[in-house]
TIVEX-594612 format. One record per residue (C-alpha): residue number from 1; residue in three letters; chain; x, y, z. Coordinates in nm, 2 decimals, padded with zeros to 4 digits, always signed. Layout:
[node NUM 'ALA' 'A' [X Y Z]]
...
! end
This chain:
[node 1 'MET' 'A' [+10.94 +09.60 +16.51]]
[node 2 'ASP' 'A' [+11.25 +09.35 +16.48]]
[node 3 'CYS' 'A' [+11.12 +09.04 +16.52]]
[node 4 'ILE' 'A' [+11.26 +08.72 +16.34]]
[node 5 'PHE' 'A' [+10.99 +08.52 +16.25]]
[node 6 'CYS' 'A' [+10.80 +08.84 +16.14]]
[node 7 'LYS' 'A' [+11.04 +08.87 +15.89]]
[node 8 'ILE' 'A' [+10.96 +08.55 +15.81]]
[node 9 'ALA' 'A' [+10.59 +08.56 +15.78]]
[node 10 'LYS' 'A' [+10.64 +08.87 +15.58]]
[node 11 'LYS' 'A' [+10.92 +08.70 +15.37]]
[node 12 'GLU' 'A' [+11.20 +08.98 +15.43]]
[node 13 'ILE' 'A' [+11.37 +08.65 +15.52]]
[node 14 'PRO' 'A' [+11.38 +08.29 +15.34]]
[node 15 'LYS' 'A' [+11.30 +08.03 +15.49]]
[node 16 'ASP' 'A' [+11.21 +07.67 +15.34]]
[node 17 'PHE' 'A' [+10.88 +07.61 +15.48]]
[node 18 'THR' 'A' [+10.72 +07.24 +15.64]]
[node 19 'TYR' 'A' [+10.35 +07.37 +15.64]]
[node 20 'GLU' 'A' [+10.20 +07.75 +15.54]]
[node 21 'ASP' 'A' [+09.90 +07.81 +15.50]]
[node 22 'ASP' 'A' [+09.71 +08.23 +15.59]]
[node 23 'GLU' 'A' [+09.80 +08.21 +15.90]]
[node 24 'ILE' 'A' [+10.01 +07.97 +16.08]]
[node 25 'MET' 'A' [+10.40 +07.84 +15.93]]
[node 26 'VAL' 'A' [+10.63 +07.59 +16.07]]
[node 27 'PHE' 'A' [+10.94 +07.53 +15.96]]
[node 28 'SER' 'A' [+11.30 +07.30 +16.10]]
[node 29 'ASP' 'A' [+11.43 +07.52 +16.40]]
[node 30 'ILE' 'A' [+11.80 +07.65 +16.30]]
[node 31 'ASN' 'A' [+11.92 +07.46 +16.65]]
[node 32 'PRO' 'A' [+11.75 +07.15 +16.62]]
[node 33 'ILE' 'A' [+11.83 +06.96 +16.99]]
[node 34 'ALA' 'A' [+11.64 +06.63 +16.77]]
[node 35 'SER' 'A' [+11.59 +06.41 +16.45]]
[node 36 'THR' 'A' [+11.28 +06.65 +16.39]]
[node 37 'HIS' 'A' [+11.30 +06.99 +16.57]]
[node 38 'LEU' 'A' [+10.99 +07.21 +16.39]]
[node 39 'LEU' 'A' [+10.88 +07.54 +16.49]]
[node 40 'VAL' 'A' [+10.49 +07.64 +16.45]]
[node 41 'VAL' 'A' [+10.44 +07.96 +16.46]]
[node 42 'PRO' 'A' [+10.16 +08.21 +16.42]]
[node 43 'LYS' 'A' [+10.25 +08.48 +16.13]]
[node 44 'GLU' 'A' [+10.03 +08.77 +16.34]]
[node 45 'HIS' 'A' [+10.27 +08.85 +16.60]]
[node 46 'ILE' 'A' [+10.24 +08.71 +16.98]]
[node 47 'THR' 'A' [+10.42 +08.79 +17.19]]
[node 48 'ASP' 'A' [+10.38 +08.47 +17.47]]
[node 49 'PHE' 'A' [+10.15 +08.22 +17.51]]
[node 50 'LEU' 'A' [+09.94 +08.47 +17.73]]
[node 51 'GLU' 'A' [+09.82 +08.73 +17.46]]
[node 52 'LEU' 'A' [+09.68 +08.40 +17.24]]
[node 53 'LYS' 'A' [+09.32 +08.53 +17.31]]
[node 54 'ASN' 'A' [+09.20 +08.37 +16.91]]
[node 55 'ASP' 'A' [+09.02 +08.00 +17.03]]
[node 56 'LYS' 'A' [+09.04 +07.98 +16.62]]
[node 57 'LEU' 'A' [+09.39 +08.02 +16.60]]
[node 58 'PHE' 'A' [+09.44 +07.84 +16.88]]
[node 59 'GLY' 'A' [+09.24 +07.54 +16.79]]
[node 60 'LYS' 'A' [+09.42 +07.57 +16.40]]
[node 61 'LEU' 'A' [+09.78 +07.63 +16.64]]
[node 62 'ALA' 'A' [+09.66 +07.23 +16.80]]
[node 63 'ASN' 'A' [+09.58 +07.06 +16.47]]
[node 64 'THR' 'A' [+09.87 +07.18 +16.29]]
[node 65 'ILE' 'A' [+10.11 +07.06 +16.54]]
[node 66 'GLN' 'A' [+09.93 +06.73 +16.53]]
[node 67 'LYS' 'A' [+09.97 +06.71 +16.16]]
[node 68 'MET' 'A' [+10.27 +06.74 +16.14]]
[node 69 'VAL' 'A' [+10.36 +06.47 +16.46]]
[node 70 'LYS' 'A' [+10.17 +06.26 +16.24]]
[node 71 'LYS' 'A' [+10.29 +06.38 +15.87]]
[node 72 'THR' 'A' [+10.70 +06.38 +16.04]]
[node 73 'GLU' 'A' [+10.58 +06.00 +16.18]]
[node 74 'LEU' 'A' [+10.66 +06.06 +16.52]]
[node 75 'LYS' 'A' [+10.31 +05.89 +16.64]]
[node 76 'ASP' 'A' [+10.43 +05.60 +16.72]]
[node 77 'LYS' 'A' [+10.83 +05.74 +16.81]]
[node 78 'GLY' 'A' [+10.75 +05.96 +17.12]]
[node 79 'TYR' 'A' [+10.75 +06.32 +17.06]]
[node 80 'ARG' 'A' [+10.74 +06.62 +17.29]]
[node 81 'LEU' 'A' [+10.57 +06.96 +17.25]]
[node 82 'VAL' 'A' [+10.73 +07.27 +17.43]]
[node 83 'LEU' 'A' [+10.65 +07.64 +17.49]]
[node 84 'ASN' 'A' [+10.83 +07.83 +17.64]]
[node 85 'GLY' 'A' [+10.69 +08.19 +17.78]]
[node 86 'GLY' 'A' [+10.69 +08.47 +18.06]]
[node 87 'GLY' 'A' [+11.04 +08.56 +17.93]]
[node 88 'ALA' 'A' [+11.17 +08.18 +17.90]]
[node 89 'GLN' 'A' [+11.19 +08.18 +17.51]]
[node 90 'ILE' 'A' [+11.53 +08.36 +17.31]]
[node 91 'ILE' 'A' [+11.27 +08.49 +17.04]]
[node 92 'ASP' 'A' [+10.94 +08.69 +17.18]]
[node 93 'HIS' 'A' [+10.68 +08.60 +16.90]]
[node 94 'LEU' 'A' [+10.48 +08.27 +17.04]]
[node 95 'HIS' 'A' [+10.59 +07.96 +16.90]]
[node 96 'PHE' 'A' [+10.58 +07.61 +16.98]]
[node 97 'HIS' 'A' [+10.87 +07.35 +16.95]]
[node 98 'VAL' 'A' [+10.83 +07.00 +16.77]]
[node 99 'VAL' 'A' [+11.06 +06.76 +16.90]]
[node 100 'GLY' 'A' [+11.12 +06.40 +16.80]]
[node 101 'PRO' 'A' [+11.22 +06.09 +16.84]]
[node 102 'VAL' 'A' [+11.17 +06.10 +17.19]]
[node 103 'GLY' 'A' [+11.08 +05.88 +17.52]]
[node 104 'LYS' 'A' [+11.21 +05.62 +17.78]]
[node 105 'LYS' 'A' [+11.51 +05.50 +17.56]]
[node 106 'VAL' 'A' [+11.56 +05.77 +17.34]]
[node 107 'LYS' 'A' [+11.81 +06.05 +17.53]]
[node 108 'MET' 'A' [+11.81 +06.45 +17.39]]
! end
């Protein structure tokens, strides 16, 4: 498999992590669209959101996203969570974007 996120998870490609555990990794997007633009990625290769069947992993992803919003101090500054699927994603490996600050007055 030639998935860049799988290679990062296997440490074949070096990456500085904002957060990492046995199942999830968080790192900065290579092409950020805001001052904070993190990717929250399961280490297991899951191609699309519709393939995510593990409720425990889904809960852990949600918890990690909440932690990242707080850690990056976006809680009261506005943030956007983005999930692309169904062929809309550039990399076919499930990942969530945490982007901010965004709000009514912030342009992206």
